[in-house]
C-alpha positions in Angstrom: 118.0 110.9 90.3 118.1 109.4 93.8 116.2 111.4 96.4 118.2 111.3 99.7 116.8 111.5 103.2 118.7 111.7 106.5 116.8 108.8 108.2 114.0 106.4 107.8 111.5 108.7 109.5 112.1 111.4 106.9 111.9 108.9 104.1 108.7 107.5 105.5 107.1 110.9 105.7 107.9 111.7 102.1 106.7 108.3 100.9 103.5 108.6 102.9 102.8 112.1 101.5 103.3 110.9 97.9 101.1 107.8 98.5 98.3 109.7 100.1 98.4 112.1 97.1 98.3 109.3 94.6 95.5 107.4 96.3 93.5 110.6 96.9 93.8 111.4 93.2 92.6 107.9 92.3 89.6 108.2 94.6 88.7 111.6 93.2 89.0 110.5 89.6 87.6 107.0 89.7 86.0 106.4 93.0 88.5 103.8 94.0 92.3 103.5 94.4 95.0 100.8 94.6 98.3 100.4 96.4 100.8 97.6 95.6 103.0 97.1 98.5 106.3 95.4 99.1 108.1 93.5 101.8 111.4 94.2 103.7 112.5 96.7 106.3 112.2 100.0 104.3 108.4 100.1 103.8 107.5 99.2 107.4 107.7 102.8 108.7 105.8 103.9 105.6 103.0 101.5 106.4 102.9 102.8 110.0 102.4 106.3 108.7 99.8 105.3 106.1 97.7 103.3 108.6 96.6 106.6 110.3 96.3 108.6 107.1 92.9 110.3 106.5 91.8 108.3 103.5 88.6 106.6 102.6 90.2 103.2 103.0 87.0 101.3 102.3 87.5 102.3 98.6 91.2 101.3 98.5 92.5 97.9 97.4 95.9 96.8 98.6 98.0 94.0 97.1 101.7 93.1 96.8 104.5 93.2 94.2 105.6 89.7 95.4 105.3 87.3 98.3 107.0 84.2 99.6 105.0 81.0 99.1 104.4 80.6 102.8 101.3 81.0 105.0 100.5 84.6 106.0 101.4 83.6 109.6 105.0 83.0 108.7 107.7 85.6 109.6 108.8 85.4 105.9 105.4 86.5 104.6 105.1 90.0 103.1 101.3 89.7 103.5 101.9 89.4 107.3 104.0 92.6 107.2 101.2 94.5 105.4 98.5 93.2 107.7 100.4 94.0 110.9 101.8 97.4 109.9 99.3 98.8 107.3 96.0 97.1 107.6 95.1 98.3 111.1 93.2 101.2 112.5 91.4 103.2 109.7 93.3 101.3 107.0 91.8 98.0 108.1 88.8 98.9 106.0 90.9 98.4 102.8 90.4 95.4 100.6 93.5 93.1 100.5 94.3 90.9 97.5 96.8 88.2 98.5 99.3 86.6 96.2 99.7 83.5 98.4 96.9 80.9 98.4 96.4 77.5 100.0 97.3 75.6 96.8 100.0 73.1 96.0 102.4 75.3 94.0 103.4 78.9 93.5 102.3 78.6 89.9 98.8 77.7 91.0 98.8 80.7 93.4 99.9 82.9 90.5 97.1 81.6 88.3 94.6 82.5 91.0 96.0 86.0 91.5 96.4 86.8 87.8 92.8 87.9 86.9 92.6 90.0 90.1 95.8 91.9 89.5 94.8 92.4 85.8 91.5 93.8 86.9 93.1 96.1 89.5 95.6 97.7 87.0 96.6 100.4 86.4 97.7 100.8 90.0 97.7 104.2 91.7 100.9 103.6 93.7 103.5 100.9 93.7 106.2 100.3 96.3 109.3 98.4 95.4 112.3 97.4 97.4 115.6 96.0 96.0 117.9 93.3 97.1 121.7 93.5 97.2 121.6 91.2 94.1 119.6 93.9 92.2 116.3 92.1 92.3 112.9 93.8 92.4 109.7 92.1 93.4 110.9 88.4 93.1 112.5 88.9 89.7 115.8 87.5 91.0 119.1 87.0 89.1 119.7 83.3 88.6 116.1 82.4 88.8 114.9 80.1 85.9 111.9 82.4 85.4 113.7 85.7 85.6 113.8 86.2 81.8 110.1 85.4 81.5 109.4 87.8 84.4 111.3 90.6 82.6 109.8 89.9 79.1 107.6 92.8 78.2 106.0 90.8 75.4 104.9 88.1 77.8 101.2 87.6 78.6 101.5 87.2 82.4 101.0 89.7 85.2 101.8 87.1 87.9 104.2 84.2 87.9 105.4 81.5 90.3 109.1 81.5 91.2 110.6 78.1 92.2 112.7 77.7 95.3 116.5 78.0 95.2 117.1 81.7 94.7 116.8 84.7 96.9 117.1 85.2 100.6 115.6 83.1 102.0 115.7 80.7 98.9 112.1 79.7 99.1 109.4 79.6 96.4 107.6 82.9 95.7 104.9 84.5 93.7 105.7 87.7 91.8 104.4 90.4 89.6 106.2 90.5 86.2 107.9 93.6 84.9 104.9 94.1 82.5 102.6 94.3 85.5 104.9 96.5 87.5 104.9 99.0 84.6 101.1 99.4 85.0 101.6 101.7 88.0 100.7 105.4 87.7 103.4 106.1 90.3 106.2 104.1 91.8 108.4 104.6 94.8 111.6 102.5 95.0 112.6 102.4 98.7 116.2 101.6 99.5 118.7 102.1 102.3 122.4 101.8 102.8 125.5 102.6 100.7 125.6 99.2 98.9 122.1 99.5 97.5 122.7 103.1 96.4 125.8 102.0 94.5 123.8 99.2 92.8 121.2 101.6 91.6 123.8 104.1 90.3 125.9 101.4 88.6 123.3 100.6 85.9 124.8 97.2 85.2 122.0 95.3 83.7 120.3 93.9 86.8 116.5 93.7 87.1 116.3 97.0 89.0 118.1 98.7 86.1 115.6 97.3 83.6 112.8 98.9 85.6 114.5 102.2 86.2 115.6 102.7 82.6 112.1 102.2 81.1 110.2 105.3 80.0 106.6 104.1 80.5 106.0 104.4 84.2 107.1 107.4 86.5 109.5 106.3 89.2 111.0 108.0 92.3 113.9 106.4 94.1 114.0 107.3 97.8 117.2 106.5 99.8 118.4 106.8 103.3 121.6 105.7 104.9 
């Protein structure tokens, strides 16, 4: 079931409230909490709202579902978005676990991130966006590693994604479907008629593999 909101402000308020609730529950139950963010346009207003939320951010760890294999200073960097829109004000006290690293290849960056993401799971809240090709994280149709990324019997939480797919078609580092399903709660944030149609079509794309699973609870939030 897709939850519809009239505009991005209303969607951001709902996503912020759900995230504060999930993180607060994690803090109360375990003394720490985790948020896995995403890139793109839709989460930016959510990050703005969260950055002023009254949480004990010093006990929250933030990471990403995927990132482009570019420096954090690049406009293509999801890490840059999170640092500029979320990790400021009170939320600057949170710990950030990057997926990008100053290593030669995205596979090497994935190897570095792997133990940290495993240790962080299960995640209290996961944000996902979706491309118009139906990809989630950087599990992109046409990628030579997409099948491995969607394989629930695989042993990886983090993989490198070679250049040549996606927009822009640059190398990436991504959580696998197995890792994404470690979330206690997930918000899929989408906007526009095309993306709504993709979600509703159920035509075998990566987003459908995620939405049709029964392990992890998911909400799909949409605005025009």
